[in-house]
N, C-alpha and C positions, 0 to 999 in steps of 0.2 A: 614730573608726572602729578595728574589733580589727583584728588584722593578725596574721599566722601562724599560723590557728587551722586545723589539718590537715583538718578535717570540715566542710564547707559555712561556709566564713568570710563569704562573700558574703550566705546567709541569715539567718545569727544577725545578723549587722550590721543584717542588713535586718530581722531581728525587735526589736531594740533599739532600730529607729528608731521602729517602730510604738508605743513606750511613750511617745513624747514629741509633743508637740503641733506640733513645727515638722515634722513628716512632713506636715500637709495643704498644705506650701508645695511639695513634692515631688509631691504627686497632683496640687495647680494646675498647676504647670507641665508635668507629664505630661499631664493635660487639654489645654493649652491647645496642647501640642503635636499631641495626635490629631488636636483639630479645625480646626487650619493642615493637615496633612498629608488630612484628610480633603476639607478645600476644593480642595485643592492637587489631591487625584486625582480628584473632582467634574469642577473644570477640564480636568484631563486628558483623562477619559475624554467629556467632552461636544463637546471640539474636534478628536479624534481617533479618533472611532470610524466616520465614514463614511472609505468605500474605493473611488477612481474606478476605472474600466475600466481606464486606462491607467498606474496606481499601478504600480511596482515592488515585488516580493515583497519583497526587503531593506528598502522602506519601510512596506511592511506589516507586514512582523516588528517593525521598532522601534516601529510606533505599538502593537503589540501589547504589547509588552514596558513601554512606559510605562503603560498601563494596568493591566497588572498587577501590576508592581513599581511604581506609582508612590506608594501608601499606605504601605509598610514601606518605601523606601528614604529616603521625604521625612520621615515621621516618625523613622526613626535619623539623620540629618542633623542633624533640630532636636535631637534630646535630646546628640546627641555637642555639639552646640555649647552647649546650657543648662545641662550638668551642671558645667563648668567654671565658668561665671558664679556657679553657686547654691553651688557649695563656700564661697565666699568667707564665705557666712553659715552656711549649714545644711550637717548631713549629706546627700550625693545616694546614698545607698544602694539607692534604689528606683531611680533613674534608671539606676543601674549594671547592678542586675538587668533593666530595660528593654533594656538595649544587646545582650545575646545572645540574647534572647527575637525582638528585631525582625530582626536579624541571620540567627537559624535560619530565622523565615519568609520572610524576602526569598531565602533560596536554596532553599528548597523550592519556591518558584514559579519563581524563573527556572529550575531545573533540569528543571521541568513545564513551563514556557514552550517550552523548548529541544526537549524530549521531544514535545510535542505538533505542534511544528514539524517534525519529521525521521519523525515517524507519522503513521496518520491519525488525525485527532481521536477517530473514533469507534471506534478500537480496544478490544475489552472489555476488556483486559488493564490498561488506564492507570487506573481507578480504584484496581484493587489495588496496582499500582504506585506511584501518589501515598500510598496509605496505607500502604503500607511504607517509603517514602522521608521521609515525614512522622515516622513513629513510629520509626527510624534514627535522623532528626536531633533528633528533641525528648528520644530517649533519652540522647544524646551532651552534649545545653545540660542537663539533668538532672544528668548526673556530673559536668560541670564547674562546676555550681551546686555541688553536694554535695563539691566539694573530692576526688572519686573518681576523677576522669578520670586524674592522673599515677601513682595506684595500678595503677590499670587497664593502664595502658601500662606499666609496671616489670612488672607480672604476666607481659604477651603479650610483651614481651622476652626474659624466662625461658626459651621454649619455644622452643630453637634447633634448627635445623636443618644438615645439614654435607654440601653437593655437591660434591666434587672442592676445590677450594680456596676456595671461595665459601661464607662462613658466611651462614645466614638464620635468622631468629626469625618468630614467629609476625606481631608486631608490623609487619614489614617487608613482609610477603606481603599484610598487609592493606593497608597504605600501596600497594603497587604495585596490589591491585583497585581500589581508589580512585582513584588515577592513572590506572590503563585505562580505567575505566569514566568518567573526565571526558573524557579525551582521545577515545576512541570517541563521547561523546556530541557532541562538538565535530564530529568528521570527520562522523558521520551528520548534523549538520545542514547544515555543509558540501555534502556530498555530495546533501542535497535540495535545498541551494540552485542548485548546480550542475543537475542533473536538470528544474528546473522550466526553466532557462536552455534547456538543450538542448532540452526539449519545444515551445520556443516559435521556435526557430531556423527561418527558414523555407529552402527550398532545401535541406534534405538530408533525407535518406530517413528514415523512421520507424523501420526496424530498427536501421540508424545510430546513430540518438539513442540506442535501448535500449543498446544496446550500449556506447557510451560512457559513457552515466550509471552505467550496472551498473560497469563496470570503473573509473569514477572512484571509486564507492563502497567497491570491495574496495582500491583502493590506498590512497583514505584511510583506512580502517580500519585496515591493515596500520602505515601510517605512525604512525597514532595510538600502538599497540601499541609502536613501536619507541621514540617517545619518552616514553610514559607508565612503561614501566618504568625506564630510566637513571636518570628525571628523580628516583626513589626509592631510586637507589643499587642496585639488581639486575642484575647482567650478563646479558646477552643468552645467553651462552655456557650457561649453567642451563638453558636452554629446549631443547638439543640432544636433550637424553632425550625430554622429549614431542613434540618433531618426530619422532624414532623411531618412538614410539610410537603416533603420529597417520597415519605412514608403514605402518606394518602394518595399522592400522584400516581406512586407505583400502585397503590391498590383499586384504584379506578380507572386513569387514563392509561397509564403505562404497562398494564397488565402484560397485555400481549409482546409488548416488546421486551418486557422482564422473561417473560414465556420461552421467546425466542433464545435469549441470550442464555437462559440455565439449559435449554434445549442442546444450545451450540457446544458447552460444554460436556454434557452427556454422550453426545453423537464423537466428539473426539476421546474422552476418555473410552468407551465402552467398544469405539472400534469398529463398530457395525458398519459404517460407511468411511471409505477411503479417495484419497484424491487419486484419480483413474479408476474408478470404478466404473463400470456400465450399470446404472439404475433406471428404474422405472418406476414414478410414483404420478398417481392423478393423470395418466394417459402424457404424461412426459417422461420421454426416455432418450438417455445422452449419458456422457461421459463425465464425471465430478472432477472438473476442473480446479476448484477452490472451495475452502471449508471455511468461512469465519465463523464469530461468535452470534451471529445474528441469522444468516443465511448462506445456503451452500448455491452454489454457481454451478448448472448442466449445462454442459454444450453438446448440442444436437447434431445428427448426421450431416443436417442438412444447413449448420453453422451456427444456427438461432443459439442464442445463451437463454437460459431461462433461471431466474433467482428464486430459489425455492425457500422460504422461511424455515427457520429450521424446527419448529414447533410443528409443521406438516410433518416433517422427516419423523419424529418421533411417535406422532401419533397418529399413523399411516403405515397399513401393508406396505413395505417396500421389497420390489424384486430387486435383487441384487446379484446381478449374472457373474460377476467377478469375484463374491467376497472371499470364498477359502479356494476356487479352484477355476481359471481364467480360462478355460474348455467349453464351450457350449455345443448344443447340437442343434444343426439345422435339418431342414429336411424339404424336398420338392417333391413334387407329385405329379404325375402324368397318368393319361389313359388310352388304352391300347385296345386294340379289335379283339373280338371274342376268338379269332381263328389264329391269333398271333402264338409263335412259339415263348412261352411265357418264360422259362429257363434261360433261353438268350436274350430276352426283352431286360429279365433281372440283372444279366451280366453287363448288358450293356450301360444300365444305369452305376452300376459298381463303377466300371470301366470310366464313364464320363465324369465322376466325383473325386476318384483315384487321381487323373493326372492334374489337378488344380492344385498350384503350389500352398495355395491357404489352408488346405484340407490335410489334416492331420492322419498318418499311418497308423498311428496308435492312440486310440481303437480305431480300425478300418471302418470304411465304408460299407453299408450294408442296404439291402434291398428287401422290398415286401411285398406282399398281394395285400390289399388293403380292403378291397370289396368288388363285388360283381355287381357294376352298377350297371343303370338301364340302358347306356348305352356302349357301354365297354366296360373294361377290368382296368380297377385303378391299381396304380401302381407307386410306390414310394422308396424314394433313397435317402437315408440318412446319415450324416458325417459330421465331422467334429471340427472346429477351427478354436484356435488358440489367442484369435483377436478381433473379440466382438466390437472393439471400438471403433475399429475401420469397416462396419456396417457388415448388411447380409445382403443387400441388393445386386449388389456386382457377382458376387461366389455365386447367390444362385441363379443367375440371368448367364454367366459364362455356363454353367452345368446343364441350363437347360438348353442352349444353342446346341452345345456338344451331343446330346440328348437328340437333339433333332435332325443334326447331321447324322450321326449314327443310324437312326431310324430310318431315313431316306435314302440310306445307302443300302441297310440291309431290307429294304421294301416291308418296313413297318409300318403297319397303318394307325394314325392317332384319329379314333372317330369322333363324327362330331353328333349331334340329334336330327333326327331323321324323322317325317311323319308321314303316313300312308294314308290316303285319303279314299275312302272307298263311298263310291256314288251309287246306291241301291234305287232302282226305276220302282 
């Protein structure tokens, strides 16, 4: 085997092996390793594909990891075991070339497994992130195989920076970015696991669970940065200048964003607005479907979703129709002619509301005489419902339709404005 070659030593050795007939032994061993790894991966996928309802998220994550990493990891182990055995009789440059390729494939799949666990699997940016990650990893493998990676590292180390007593270079900064990326990725995965456990916790308020899950994720990310940078030798005091710049940015351009985040935690902690509440703010009326640290999502009855910044919810008057009691009172009004039997008309209004399924029996519907108007007498029936999030238009329409039919059957007249014009000679 050729050694000390400064440019692509492993590739040149492999090319020389291709000229020899014993390369067939390496191909046969590599094919055998692939076949055994495929059988093992197929066995893992078959026996760890299903998930029971009571299965924990950690166990489900482990199963997904086995299915996704089974083929490259098992094949890598087999190649590592077969290479020293075959080296007694033949060159093993083909197997040595397969090791970094399999390792990089395992790394890509492991990173994407954690990313998909930490974020929504349907996030649109995941596909582009996976392509970028694969391009970066395969580029590093290519540089390693060509023997150019040490030269690139030396070139990056020559680009130096000085901050106080701390001396930095471009390679050290890239290492710090990589370390922070890995530690933050682990922190996001742990944060997701904690969030799942908190959301499944019984006997705990939903807003409190949201607060704890978000605080846990923020603390884990902060801890990841504090751990990742010292791992590669970057002093955390060098970040003081960036902290000062961030403070200035918050004071000027980011104050609205900061206010929304603080308001989000206030909303979650004081529990004045909860998921499922029917609220009205600045002519927007809808059900709260989501509360984040920056905004609250309202779904109106028409299906339109409104994104309301949390700062508005904290600084404005909010009508929360279901804060302490989901029951709300609705009313419909009709007008009858002056010659109408009012007691009978009031009874019809009560009956029209009582027969509706959504109308509560306690408190019962009641009807009232509102006013003696110009064209007739105004009547109103008030009733209570327990599901205001389903809207009020349909229930009002049903009651008015029932009143119309009953009035028609009873001969009760609903008046309309009339004008008498007298012509004087």
